[in-house]
N, C-alpha and C positions, 0 to 999 in steps of 0.2 A: 216362585220368583225370588224367594230368599237364596235359593241354590245359585242362581245367576248372579245375584249380588256377591256373594261370597266367592265365586270363580272368578269375577273381576278383580276383587281383592286380592286373591291369590296371584293372578296374572301381573298386578301391579306389584306386588312384594316381590315376584321373580324378577320383574324388571329392575327394581331397584337393586336387588341383589347381583344381577348381572353387571349392572353399571359400576357399582361399588367394587366388584371383582376386577373389572377390567381397569379401574383406576389403580387399584393396589398391584395388580400384575405389571403395570407401566411406571411403578414408582421410580425405576432407575433409567427410564427412556428418555433420552436426551430431546428436548424441544417438546416433550408430551404435554398435551393440555388435557386436565381433568374434565369430567363429564357431569352433569347432575341430570337425574331423571326428574321430571315435572308431570304433575299429575292434575286431573280435573275430575269433577263429580259428572256423574251421568244422570240427566234428569229428563224424562219424557213425559209429556202430558197434551191431551188434547183441549179444545175449547170447552167441551162439556164435562171435563173431568173436575173432580173437586180438588183443587190445589192446595187446599189448606190441610188436607189429610194424605198428600202424596209423601212418601217416604224416600224416593230416588231410586235409582236403578244401578247404583253401583259407582265405579271409577274407571277411568281411562288415562292411559299415558298420553300426554299432548306433545311432549317433545323431549328427547335427549340432549340437553343443551351444554354445549362445551363452554369451559370457563377459561377465558383468554387473559387471565391476570399474570403478570411477570412471575417466572420461575427466579429461583436462586442461581447466581453463577457460580461455575466450578472453573477455576483457574488451572490451565495447563501449561506444558513446555513446548506446545506445538504452535507455531505462528500462522498455520493454515485453520486452526480451531477459531470459530467466529460465534460470538453470541451478540444477540440483539437486546439492548436496554431501551425500553420502550415499545410504542407500536411498530408493527412493520413486519415483513415476511422476505426470505430470501426467493428469488425466482429460479427456477430449474427447468431443464429440458433433458429428455431422454436419449436426443442424439444433436449432433453438431448442427445440422440445418433446420430442426425443429421449431416450431413456433407454439407448440402446444406447450403451455406453461404449467408447472406444478408448483405449489408455493409451501414452504416450510419454514419452521423456526430452528430446526436440528442443523447446527453449524459445524459437525465434525467432518471437514473435508480433507482431502488428500490428493495427491498427483496420480494420474494414471499413466500409462506407457508412454502417452504423448504429451506429457507434462500439462494437461489440462486439469483444473481444479474441479473434482468430483465428489460425490458423497459415496456411502458404502454400496449403494446400488448401481453406481456409474453414471448417474445423473449430473448434467454438467451445470455449475453455477455461472448465471449470467451477469454481465457488467456492462456499464455504458462506457462509451469510447472517450478517451480523453487524449490531450496532447501529450506526447511523451516528454516533453522538455518542462512544461510549466504545469502540467495535471489539471488543466482547465477541462472541464466537460463540456462537450460539444453537443450532446443530445441526451435527454432523459426519458426517451420514449422506448417502451418494450421493443417496438418493431426495429429498432436500432441495436439493441442489446446482443451481445454475443459472448459465447463462452470464453472464460480466462485461461489463457496459455501462459505458463512460465517459462520463458526461454532459457536455454541452457548456456547460451554464449550470448555477449553483447553485440554481436553483428560485426560489420566491418570495422578495421581500424580506423583512426583519423590521425591524418599527417599533421605535425605541428605547424601552426600558421603564425602564432604569437609566442614570445617568450618575455616574459615581465622580470626584472631584476631592479633592485635598489640596494644601496650598502652605504657604509660610512668608511671613509678612507682615511688612514691615520696621517693627521698633519705632521706629526713628529717624525715621520718616517725619512729616511735618506734616500736620495736617489741612487740607483745602482750604478749609474755610470758605465754601462757595458750595453752592447747592442743585444736586442731581446732574441732569445733562444728559449723555446719552450720547454727543452729538456734539461737547460741550465737553470736551477733554483736562484743562483746569484744575479740572474739578469731581470727579475721582477720583484715586485714587493709582496704582492698577495694574489691569490687565484681562488676561483669558486666555480663550480660545475652543476649542471643539471642533465636530466636525460631527455632527449626530443626523440620524435618517431617519424619514420618515413611512410610512404604510402602502404606499405606492407605491414606496418606495425612493429617493424623491428627497431630497437632501441639504439641510439648514438649518443655519445656523450660530447655536449657542446660545452665548453671550458673557457672561462674569461680570464685574462691575466692582466693585472694592473700595474703600471710601471709610472713612478713619479719622475717628473722631469726635473732638469737643474734648477733650483729654486733661485740660483742667481740671476738666470736669464729667464726664466720662465716661472714665476711664483704662481704656486697654488694651482698647477696644471698636472694633469695625469694622461697617460696613453692608455686605451684598453686594447687588447690584442684578444683575438678569438682562434680557437681551434675545433674542429669537428673529428673526432676519433683520432686525434694528434696531428692533424692536417691543418696548417695554418691557413685561415679563410683570408681571401682578398676582400677587401671592404667595398671595391667597386663592381667585380664581376660575382663574387660569392664562390669563386672557384680557389684552388689550391694555389698558394703563393710561395715563392723560395725567397731564400735570404737575399739581401737584407729585407726584413720584413716591414709593412706599413701597418699601422694601427687601424682598427675598425673605427675608432672615433677618439676624440681628445676632449677632455673635461676640463672646465675652469671653475674655480670658486671664488668667492669673494672673502673679505676679511672675517665675516661672521661664520664661514664654513659652508655657507649654502650656495647653489649653483649661481654662478655669475650672472647677473642681470644686464650689465654693461661691459664693454670691453675693458675699460679702466687699465690695469697694468698686465692684462692678460692678452694673448694673442686668440684666444679661443671665443667664439661668439656664442651668445645664448643658445642658438638654435641647435647646437650640438647636443643638448639635452632632448632634443625631439627624437621619436623613433627613427631607426633607419631600417631599410628593407633590404635583405640579401636575396638576390634573385634565385628563382627555383625553376620547377617544370622540367620536362624531359630533355636531357642532354645540356643543361644549362644550369649554371650557379652551383648551388650547394649540391644539386643532383649529381654533379660530375664527381664529387667527393665520394659517392656512394659505389659499391661494387657488387651490389645484389640485384640490380634490376630495378630497383624502387626509384620513386622520385619524391621530391618536396612539392608543395603546391605550386601551381603555374604563377600565382600570384607572389610568390616568394615568402619568406620566413622574416617577420618583422620584429625587431629587437627594441622593446620598450623600456626606458630607464625610469621605472615606477612600478608599483603593485598593480594588479588588475584592476582593482576598485579605485585607482587613482588617489588614494588616502593621502591627506595633507602632510602628515608627519612621517611619511615613509619616502620623501624625496631623496635622492642621493646627497650625502653631506661629506665635508672633510673637517672632522673635529680631532682635537688632540685624544684621541682615544684609539684602542686596538681595532684593527680591521674587523667589520661585522657586516653580515648579510641581513638586510632587512626583509627583503622580498626576493623569492626566486621560483617562479612557477611557469608552466606553459599549457597549451591546450590540446596536446595531441594524447592519444591513447593507443594501446595494443589492444588485441583481442583479449577479453577478460572471461572468466568463469563466474557463475552465479555464486555470490558469496552470502547472500541473505534476502530475505523477504520481509517488508514492513508493510502492515495494513492499519492505517490510521482510523481514528473514530468516524472520520467523514467517507471510510470506504474506500480511499485512494490505496492502490496497491502499488508499491515502489520495490523495483528489484536493485539490489545493490550488487556490483560485480568486483572481482578481484583488481581490475585496473583502475578502480577508483570512480568508474562512471556509475550513475544511477539513473533509472529510466522509470516513468509512470507507465504501468501496463494497463490499467482501467480502474473503474470505480464500481464497486459492488451495487448491482443494482437492488434497491429497495421497493417494496409494494405494499400499498395498504388497502383496505375495503372499507366502503360505508357500513357494512354490516358483517362483522367477522363469524358471528355465529350463524350466519347463512351459508358459510362455507361447507362444501361436500368433502367429507373425508374419503381418502382413497389408500389410506394403509402407508406404511413406512414413514409414520409422522408428517404426511404431505395432505395438501388439500387443493381442491379445484374450485374455480368461481362457479357461482350458481345464479339462478335468477335473483334468489333471496340475498345474495352476498353483494351484489352490485358489480359494476365494472373494476377492474384493478387499476389503481391510481399510483403510479410510478413516480418516484423522485429521488433525490440525492439523501443519503442518510444525515440525519441532523438537521434537515429543513422541515419546517411546517409541523406537523404532528408525527412525523417519522422519527423513530429512535435513532441512537448512535450504535456504532458497531464496537465490541470489544474485541481485540485480536488475542489469541492465546486464552481463549475462555469458552466455556460451553453453558448454555442455558440448561439447567436441570428440569426434570419434571415438576410442574407446580402442584403435584398431589400432596396433600398433607396426610401423611399415614395414620396418625392419631385420629384425626375427624373421620377418616375412611373406615377405621376399626369401629368406631362408635356407630357409624351409620349401618355397619355390616350387622351389628347386634340389634339395632332397631328394625333393619328390614327382616331379619330372622323372626323376631317377636311378632311383626306383622304378619309374617306367612304363617307362623304357629296360631296366631288369632282368627285368621280367616279360615285355616283348616279346622279350627274348633267350631266355626260357625257352620261349616259343612257338616260336621259330625253332629252337631246339635239338631240341625235340620233333619238329618238322616234318621235320628232317634224318634223326633216327633213323627215323622210319616210313618215310621214302623209301628209306632203305639196306635197311630190311626188304623192301619190296616189290620192290627189285632184286636180292634173292636168288634163284639159280636152282638 
């Protein structure tokens, strides 16, 4: 019987050596979780046996238990490298249409030839759908998760619908006293310009010209003319006009330099500081100034005399100070190329483009299990659910007990090399001791066989 006991000891020591060697071999494997061999004694007895004198029947391996404590983070220069701080796993599939999930902590992702985020084996990282503009997550169910694709272009261009501008006009400026002519600098006081986009994404220069009226007859009043690519805009039709030119709008200011709130001494009403709309659409308004077959929106282009946020201190003013542009922006864009990817701690993936656009592409799907040690290992630092692990519970990173995501970082193996080397020596000694027990048993039996 002692032979069998020693053999179980050898098997247990060998298992301990195997587990320790595997931990050491994967000390540099990203996302690897070390394992621990757990043992229990073997004891067999019947109702009629003398339990007080029973010595036991050896040892057995009860489990090779994985240890899912946090590994240290290694920071990189790759925005697609992701590391989880806390509980949770990335969800992966081996094909675009598959729902057979594999779970991993290894976040060394890259783009394949179709711009999908994949791991080294080509498995696709799953994400929850989000609103492209706000980033709001519409579902956190794994059944609605999709592979993450990073587009190379931002899609169709957006024609300009709104232009926002605010400024300070110099109260000490003299009236030019000449009929406005955009090519003659002496006929206007100041000018500024911005780029607007047509339906094809082609840029055009919208320029404003500010002309002070005669202060003797029209105190604190200004005219604003506009051109598109050098063509003077008719304020009523949005089409090109010829000399003598009419202004887009006339502004009036009160004695404090703020927009006039009453007629007072000015012929300009306060409503002139409201937005004005230049007609657009095919063959109409501003679109007639284009020669590339493009158009501006059917609703026209709205000129707003303020900033987009309607900030209180950015209203047009007339102070005794040099001409200053306080705000000048518009909402159109041309086609842009991918400029960068940013992944937040909540897993939201934002693509930035060369045209200034940014788009939410998705939210990295995070999964946890009631019992992580029950997960079934499948290799490549991946696991699958099992009966012991329980059903996967999906959620947004940073919510509940789920961890957060670190971009440009990788979770290293949680193997402690020093501890493993000590365990290796211990397992070796155990193996030697059990080998010695076998040798002693063999010697005793040999002595018995030699009795005459």
